[in-house]
N, C-alpha and C positions, 0 to 999 in steps of 0.2 A: 473847149478845153484846149489849155496847153498843149504842144505837141510831145512835152515831156514830162516825165512823172519822178518828180523829185522823192516822192514818199518811197518810191523802187530803190531810186539809188541808195538813200539813207538807210534802208533796211543792209540793204548789200555792204554798206559800210559801218554795219553795228551801228550808227548812230539813234539814242534813244528817241522813239516818236511817242507823243501822249496821246490820247486820242479820246474824245467825246463819243457816246451812243447815241444815236437818234432814234427812239422809239413813237415820239410823237405823230407821225404821219403829216406834219406840217412842214411845208417849204419855207414858211414864215422863221420858225427855229432855225432850220437850216441856214438861211440867209441872216440871222442873228448870231447864230454859233460860228458860222464862218470866219468873219475878222477878229474871234475872239482871240487866239493866238494858238489854239490846238494845231497839233500837225497832220490829224486825219480826223473826219469824222465819219462814223457806222451808219449807213442808212440800210435800217431792218427790214426783210420782207420775211425773215424764218416768223416773227414772232409778233408781226403786227400786219395790220390789213393792207400795208403799200401792194400795189400793182405796178407792172411796169410803168403807167401812165404817172402813177405817183412818184415815182423814184427819179424819172424823167423831170420833173418838177422841182425835184430837193436838187439833182444836178446842174438844171440852172440858177439857183439860188446859193449854189456854191459857189459861182464865181463870184459871189461879193466879197470874198476873200482867197487865202491861199493855201488853207487845209485842203489836202488830198479828200474826195468822196471815196470812203468804201462802201461797194454795197454788197450785203452778206445774203445771198440766194436764197430761195424756200428750200433748194433739195442742190444735189449734186446730178442736173438734168439738164441735157444739152439746149433743147430748145430754148426755155428760160435764158440760161447764159447767154445763148448767140442774141435772144432778142436784147439783153441788156447792156452787153458789149455794142450793137449795133445803135441804142439811143446815148452811147455815149460813156457809159460806166468802162473803165479799164482798170481797176483794181477790186477784186472780189476776194469776196471768202464765202468758200465752199462746206458748208456744214455737215458733220457727221461722216467723217472719209475715216475708213478703217483700214484699208490694206494700200500698198502700193499700186495695186491694180486701179482701186477707186481714183487715188490722185493722180494716175494717170490717165483718166478718162476724162477727171477734170478740165486736166491740161489741155488735152485733146480736145476739148468743146470750145476754146479760148483759139485753136489755131484753125486756120486754112489747109485746106490740101496743100501738099503730103505730109503734112507734119499733123494734122488735125482732120477735124469734120465740121468745123465753123463753115454755114454756107454764106459766100457772099453777097453783098449787095452793094452798089457803086453809090448809093445817092442817099446815104444814114445820117445820121446826126452825130455819126463818129466821125465820119469824112468831111464836117460840115458842108453836106447835102451835096457831096462829088467833086467840093473845089478842092478836097487836098489830094492830091494825084498822085503822092508819097504812100499813101497809106499802106498799100498793100506790102511797100518794102520796110517798113517801119513799124508795123505797128506791134509785131512782138515783142518789142524793143520795149515798148510804153504800158503794155499788159500786165499786171501785178496778180498773181495770182498765191492766195491764201488757202490754206487747208486746214478744217477744225475737226480738233481730236476730241473725243468727247467720252470715252471710254475704257475701260483696261485693257480691250483689246486693242483698242488704235493706240493706246501707249504703246503696246509691246510693238507695234506695228513703226515703231517711228525711225527707224535704220531705214526701211525698206521705202518709205512715204518721203522721206529726204532725199532719198536716192533719185527719186524723179526729177530728170532735167525739165524746167520750167514750172515747178513749184519755189515760189519766193520766200514762202515763210510759213512754219506751224503755227497754229493757233490753239490753246489750251482752254478748252470751254468747260470752266469749274463746276458750273451748275448739272450741267447733264451727266459730268465726270463723275461729279457725287453720288446723282442718282444712279448711275448706273454701278454705282460702287459699295451702296447700300445706305447712302447718307442722305438721302432726299431732301430737300430744302437744307441744309447743312456743309454748305460749301467750303467753311471756316472751321471742320472737324480737323485736328491733326493729323488724322491719318491723310485727310484731303492736301493738307499743306507739306507733307512727304512727298504725296504722289506727283503732285504739281512741279515739286522741286527734280525729283526723279525723270520726271518726264521732259523738262528742261534741259539736264545733262544729255539725255541722249538726242534732243533737238542740237544742241551746242556740236554735239559730236557730228552731227551730217552737213555742218558748217552751213545752215540755213537760218534765218531769222526764226527767234522763239516771239510768240505774242501769249497774251491770256487779259482778263480783264479782273479788274478790284476797285471797289470805289472806295476804300477805306483809304487815307492818303498816305499813311504813316507804312502802310502795308505795300500799296504798289511803289512807293519810293524803294522800299526794302528788294521787291521785286527786279526792277531796274537794275538794283545793285548787285543784284544775284545773277544778272546776265540776260534777262528778257529786252527785246529790240522794241516791241511795241505793245502799249498796254491801254486797255479802255479804262481812265479812270474814274469816268463819271458818266452820267446819262441824263438826258433832257427830261425824262420826266421824274428820275430821282432829284434832282436841283429844286423842282417845281413843288414837287410833293413836298419835300421836306421845310421850304420857305414859304409855301402856304401856310402848313400845320403849324409854324415858327410864328407866322405872323397872327393866325386866329388864335394861338396859343394866350397872346397878349392881352385880347382883350375878351377872353372868357371869362 
């Protein structure tokens, strides 16, 4: 991977970043999507069968383009975070963060002592197998930590979460937020729209980048206009499903 992280820089500068969610567990799809023109690609481990090896193959595939690969870890757990970082992931989305303390732990898992608890190994993919001698000095500037808020409790804790140094962005997960708010399977409910926009205002007040996902083009554009900085605007499986259904319907 290049030694700079343009996605992290774009979030800090408030520039719009459109992303594609990768759930297919296919490095071929990642390679296909990488040069398509998206700003970032989400390699999901939480709701897919991806393991660390699968993620590593996807990271290699993403070299085919300029989109920043973001890996969603399965949980806020330091061992898996350490392994993802060693394999070359530098932008992470940590799910289900509900407090400032949980956000602090997420950041600490990405930092070497004395700033965190990440274990050090010198010959990893992240260091180009030991060739990058400056990695211990510059790694923190390259790592982008995004934390996901997905419950009413988490929305109320945004000020504390956003106050943690090292958190680069806060991502509102609409589907789990809906489930935790009594609207399971109905993230498009008007009440959820209000909750998401209210969460956005809290995130903006912290000075951190705000993110979410919305696969309706008109709504995603509206959310960008409202102040979200990074939005997943489509998914690989969604694109394939819709197009497969459309083509099949032509011949029924």
